[in-house]
C-alpha positions in Angstrom: 13.1 41.2 36.1 15.9 40.9 33.5 17.4 37.5 33.0 20.6 36.3 31.5 20.2 32.5 30.8 22.1 31.2 27.9 20.3 29.4 25.0 21.9 26.1 26.2 20.7 26.7 29.8 17.2 27.3 28.5 17.2 23.8 26.9 16.7 22.6 30.4 12.9 22.5 31.1 13.2 23.7 34.7 15.3 26.7 33.7 13.0 27.6 30.9 9.9 27.5 33.1 11.7 29.4 36.0 13.0 32.1 33.7 9.4 32.9 32.6 8.5 33.3 36.2 11.5 35.5 37.0 10.5 37.9 34.2 7.1 38.6 35.9 8.8 39.9 39.1 8.9 43.7 39.2 11.0 44.0 42.4 8.1 45.8 44.2 8.7 44.0 47.5 5.0 43.6 48.4 5.7 39.9 49.0 8.0 40.8 52.0 5.2 42.5 53.8 3.3 39.2 54.2 6.3 36.8 54.5 6.5 35.2 57.9 10.3 34.8 58.0 10.9 38.4 56.7 8.6 39.6 59.5 10.5 37.7 62.2 14.1 38.1 60.9 13.9 41.4 59.1 16.5 40.3 56.5 15.9 41.0 52.8 17.4 37.6 52.0 14.8 36.0 54.3 12.0 37.3 52.1 10.7 36.1 48.7 12.3 38.9 46.8 15.7 38.2 48.3 15.4 34.5 47.8 14.4 35.0 44.1 17.7 36.9 43.6 19.7 34.2 45.3 18.1 31.4 43.2 18.4 33.4 40.0 22.1 34.0 40.6 22.7 30.3 41.3 20.8 29.1 38.2 22.1 31.7 35.7 25.7 31.3 36.7 25.7 27.6 37.5 27.0 28.4 40.9 27.6 25.8 43.6 25.3 26.8 46.5 27.1 28.4 49.5 26.3 27.8 53.1 24.8 31.3 53.3 22.5 30.8 50.3 21.3 27.4 51.6 20.6 28.9 55.0 18.2 31.5 53.5 16.5 29.1 51.1 16.1 26.5 53.9 14.4 29.1 56.0 11.6 29.5 53.5 8.4 27.9 54.8 6.9 27.4 51.3 3.7 28.9 52.8 3.1 30.8 49.5 1.7 33.9 51.3 3.8 35.9 48.8 1.8 34.4 45.9 -1.4 35.7 47.3 0.1 39.2 47.8 2.1 39.5 44.5 0.4 41.9 42.1 2.4 40.5 39.1 1.3 36.8 39.5 4.8 35.5 40.2 4.6 31.7 40.9 7.0 31.6 43.7 6.1 28.0 44.5 7.8 26.8 41.3 10.8 29.0 41.9 11.5 27.8 45.4 10.9 24.2 44.4 13.4 24.6 41.7 15.9 26.2 44.1 15.6 23.4 46.7 16.0 20.8 44.0 19.1 22.5 42.7 20.6 22.7 46.2 19.9 19.1 46.9 21.8 18.1 43.8 24.7 20.6 44.2 25.3 21.2 47.9 27.0 18.8 50.4 25.2 19.1 53.7 26.8 18.2 57.0 26.4 14.6 58.2 23.8 15.3 60.9 21.7 17.5 58.6 21.7 14.8 55.9 20.9 12.2 58.5 17.8 14.1 59.8 16.6 14.8 56.3 17.0 11.2 55.3 15.2 10.1 58.4 12.3 12.4 57.7 12.1 11.4 54.1 11.7 7.7 54.9 9.7 8.0 58.1 6.9 10.4 57.4 5.7 9.0 54.1 5.6 5.4 55.4 3.0 4.6 58.1 4.7 1.4 59.2 8.1 3.0 59.5 6.4 6.0 61.3 4.8 3.7 63.9 8.0 1.8 64.5 9.9 5.1 65.0 7.2 6.1 67.5 7.9 3.0 69.4 11.6 3.7 69.4 10.9 7.3 70.6 8.8 5.9 73.5 11.8 3.8 74.6 14.2 6.7 74.3 12.2 9.2 76.3 14.2 8.6 79.5 17.4 9.8 77.8 15.9 12.6 75.8 17.9 15.2 77.7 21.1 13.8 76.1 19.8 14.3 72.5 20.5 17.3 70.1 17.8 19.9 70.0 16.5 18.8 66.6 16.1 15.2 67.8 14.3 16.5 70.9 11.9 18.5 68.7 11.2 15.4 66.7 10.6 13.4 69.8 8.2 16.0 71.1 6.1 15.9 67.9 6.1 12.1 67.7 3.0 10.4 69.2 3.5 7.6 71.7 0.1 6.0 71.1 -2.3 5.7 68.2 -6.1 5.9 68.2 -8.2 2.9 67.1 -9.8 3.0 63.7 -13.6 2.7 63.8 -14.2 2.0 60.1 -13.0 -1.2 58.4 -10.3 -0.8 55.8 -11.8 -1.2 52.3 -11.0 -0.2 48.7 -14.5 0.8 48.0 -17.0 2.4 50.5 -20.3 2.0 48.8 -23.4 4.2 49.2 -26.2 2.3 51.0 -29.9 3.1 51.4 -29.9 5.9 48.9 -29.1 6.7 45.3 -25.4 7.1 44.3 -24.8 10.5 42.8 -21.0 10.5 42.4 -17.9 8.4 42.7 -14.6 9.8 44.1 -11.2 8.6 45.1 -9.8 9.7 48.5 -6.2 10.2 49.4 -6.1 9.1 53.0 -2.6 10.5 53.8 0.5 9.0 55.4 0.8 10.1 59.0 -2.7 11.4 59.1 -4.4 8.0 58.8 -2.3 6.7 61.8 -2.5 9.7 64.2 -5.9 11.0 63.3 -7.9 8.2 61.5 -11.1 10.0 62.5 -10.5 12.6 59.8 -10.7 10.0 57.0 -13.6 8.2 58.7 -15.6 11.5 59.0 -14.9 12.2 55.3 -16.1 8.7 54.2 -19.2 8.9 56.4 -20.2 12.3 55.2 -19.7 11.5 51.5 -21.5 8.1 51.8 -24.4 9.9 53.7 -24.8 12.3 50.8 -24.7 9.7 48.0 -21.0 9.6 47.1 -19.1 6.4 46.7 -15.5 6.5 47.9 -12.6 4.6 46.4 -9.4 4.2 48.3 -7.0 2.2 46.0 -4.5 0.0 48.0 -1.6 0.8 45.6 -1.7 4.6 46.4 1.5 5.8 48.1 2.4 9.1 49.7 1.5 12.1 47.6 5.2 12.9 47.3 5.0 16.4 48.6 7.3 15.9 51.6 10.3 14.7 49.5 9.4 17.2 46.8 9.8 20.1 49.2 13.0 18.6 50.6 14.4 18.7 47.1 14.5 14.9 46.9 13.0 14.7 43.4 14.0 11.1 42.7 12.1 9.8 45.7 9.2 12.2 45.1 8.8 11.2 41.5 8.5 7.5 42.4 5.4 8.3 44.4 4.1 10.8 41.9 4.3 8.4 39.0 2.8 5.5 41.0 -0.2 7.6 42.1 -0.8 9.2 38.7 -0.9 5.7 37.0 -3.2 4.2 39.7 -5.6 7.0 39.8 -5.7 7.3 36.0 -6.5 3.6 35.6 -9.2 4.0 38.3 -10.6 7.0 36.4 -10.8 5.1 33.1 -12.4 2.1 34.8 -14.9 3.9 37.0 -15.1 7.4 35.7 -14.1 9.2 38.9 -15.9 12.5 39.4 -13.0 13.8 41.6 -9.9 12.9 43.5 -10.2 14.3 47.0 -7.6 15.3 49.6 -8.5 16.2 53.2 -4.8 17.2 53.8 -4.3 20.5 52.1 -0.5 20.2 51.8 -1.0 17.0 49.8 -3.8 18.6 47.6 -1.5 21.5 46.7 1.1 19.2 45.3 -1.4 16.9 43.6 -2.9 19.9 41.8 0.7 20.6 40.5 1.3 17.2 39.0 0.3 18.5 35.6 3.1 21.2 35.8 5.7 18.8 37.2 5.2 16.3 34.3 4.5 18.9 31.6 7.4 17.6 29.5 7.0 13.9 30.2 5.7 12.2 27.0 4.4 9.2 28.9 2.8 11.0 31.9 1.9 14.5 30.8 -1.6 13.7 29.7 -2.3 11.5 32.7 -0.8 14.0 35.2 -2.9 16.8 33.8 -6.1 14.8 34.2 -5.2 13.9 37.8 -4.5 17.5 38.7 -7.8 18.7 37.1 -9.7 16.0 39.1 -8.0 16.9 42.4 -10.1 19.0 44.9 -9.8 19.7 48.6 -12.6 18.0 50.5 -14.2 21.4 51.4 -13.9 22.6 47.9 -15.7 19.5 46.6 -18.5 19.6 49.2 -19.1 23.3 48.6 -19.3 22.8 44.8 -21.1 19.5 44.6 -23.1 18.6 47.7 -26.1 20.0 49.5 -25.5 19.3 53.1 -28.3 18.1 55.3 -27.4 20.2 58.4 -28.8 19.1 61.8 -29.1 21.9 64.4 -27.6 21.6 67.9 -28.8 23.1 71.1 -25.4 24.7 71.9 -23.9 27.4 69.7 -20.1 27.4 69.6 -17.5 30.0 68.9 -15.3 28.5 66.2 -11.9 29.9 65.2 -11.2 29.0 61.6 -7.5 28.5 60.8 -6.9 28.7 57.0 -3.9 26.5 56.3 -1.3 28.1 54.1 -1.4 25.3 51.5 -5.2 25.8 51.4 -5.6 29.6 51.2 -2.3 30.4 49.3 -1.4 27.2 47.6 -4.9 26.2 46.4 -6.8 29.5 46.7 -9.4 27.7 48.8 -10.4 30.0 51.6 -14.1 31.1 51.6 -15.5 27.6 50.8 -14.7 26.0 54.2 -15.9 29.1 56.0 -19.2 29.1 54.1 -19.7 25.4 55.0 -19.0 26.0 58.6 -21.4 28.9 58.7 -24.2 26.5 57.7 -23.9 25.0 61.2 -25.2 28.3 62.6 -22.2 28.6 64.9 -20.2 31.8 65.2 -17.3 31.4 62.8 -14.3 33.6 63.6 -11.4 34.3 61.3 -8.1 34.5 63.2 -6.2 37.8 63.3 -3.3 37.7 60.8 -4.8 34.6 59.5 -2.6 34.7 56.4 0.6 34.1 58.5 1.8 30.5 58.8 1.6 28.6 62.1 5.1 27.2 61.6 4.2 23.6 60.7 5.0 23.7 56.9 5.7 20.0 56.4 9.0 19.3 58.1 9.8 22.9 58.9 8.8 22.7 62.6 11.6 20.1 62.9 14.3 21.5 60.5 13.7 25.2 61.5 12.3 24.7 65.0 13.4 28.1 66.4 11.5 30.1 63.8 8.6 27.6 63.9 8.1 28.0 67.6 8.0 31.8 67.2 5.3 31.5 64.6 3.4 29.0 66.7 3.4 31.4 69.7 2.2 34.2 67.5 -0.6 32.0 66.0 -1.7 30.7 69.4 -1.9 34.2 70.8 -4.1 35.4 67.9 -6.3 32.3 68.3 -6.7 32.6 72.0 -7.5 36.3 71.7 -10.9 35.2 70.2 -11.7 32.9 73.2 -13.1 30.2 70.9 -14.7 26.9 72.0 -12.7 25.1 69.4 -10.5 25.6 66.3 -11.3 24.2 62.9 -8.8 23.7 60.1 -8.2 21.6 57.0 -4.6 20.3 57.4 -3.1 17.6 59.7 0.2 19.5 59.9 -1.5 22.6 61.3 -3.5 20.5 63.7 -0.4 18.8 65.1 1.5 22.1 65.3 -1.2 24.2 66.9 -2.2 21.5 69.4 1.3 21.7 70.8 0.8 25.4 71.7 -2.8 25.6 73.1 -5.3 23.6 75.1 -8.2 24.8 72.9 -9.6 21.7 71.1 -8.7 21.6 67.4 -10.8 19.7 64.8 -10.5 19.1 61.1 -13.3 20.9 59.3 -14.7 17.6 57.9 -15.1 16.4 61.5 -17.3 19.4 62.3 -19.4 18.9 59.1 -19.7 15.2 59.6 -21.0 15.8 63.2 -23.5 18.4 61.9 -24.8 16.0 59.2 -25.5 13.0 61.5 -22.0 11.8 62.5 -20.7 11.3 66.0 -19.6 14.2 68.2 -15.8 14.5 67.8 -14.0 13.0 70.8 -11.9 16.2 71.2 -15.2 17.9 72.4 -16.4 15.2 74.7 
């Protein structure tokens, strides 16, 4: 793709990086074939190629974003299916992130839209605020019918109760009864640790059981991905910088073997810290180290641990849902499937498994109409397999899919913990 940035424009680090990506695009359109929004809406501007043209035009000409442009950019799921398909290696993730950041700085959204986005940006990354909001939603249920559709969608997704935690909250979960072979830090997530604490508990149990000490620093905040994808860079960077510094100090102090995420959306952003801070003199080195240390939990187990699998009497049909942030963002797909196959169950890949379920961070709230269509399609494909349960590696997908089917859905780590000596997941009891 030919570009027309001025020398002055290319002094901007984001423009310089994005221009290099633009030049890789050969206009082939193969990305549109696997783009969920292009499949549903059939509009060139609702596919990656069209969005690339819109963003390129804005950036090169310093244009103020129009309502039409914002509509098409907002409709992007950031599922990155296009990146898996692209034969030219176009890093669409960095293009769309740049586009959303530019829009956030240069476009005046309507009051209600701004209010919803502000609410999401302060609620989802903060567990205490999230739990308080849940309490307010519970009180407001009787008058839900009076609310705008987006508020109704948020209320439907908000839990009204929270499960009890079975593991004590610690900074270090030490290995007992066997030799320690490794030391890792674990990102426990924001919403996840409140609505599904069993995911972190299963992770810690499995790692400790296999000789891995787990560190959960108290000063770690949200990974920053939610605000990053909303274009709210100032808020995102506060979390980025805090986490990079905390993990880097922990690495220097205790020589971390890895930093683990069991929420694939978080892991994708953490692996990108090195790029995000590439020009930051103070943080570039630290950010690069943190990105290199970051692994998805299934990726780490596959590469580093030999699981002691305990056989079960019953054989299950398990539908594996590969989260977009996992298979497209991190290129981690075969590893969790291989781990699940060790349980000797029948592991089934879902038809059209490369297509997003519609969760995509805050997408199922901000673009609920499209998200619901994607959910229906995903659930139909899952249920066509008639599985006993679903396994996946992302809390967003778990929340989204569970609103469309009665088939139990588990995090992959819950399954592996169960098959290596942990308790049977409550969803199956």
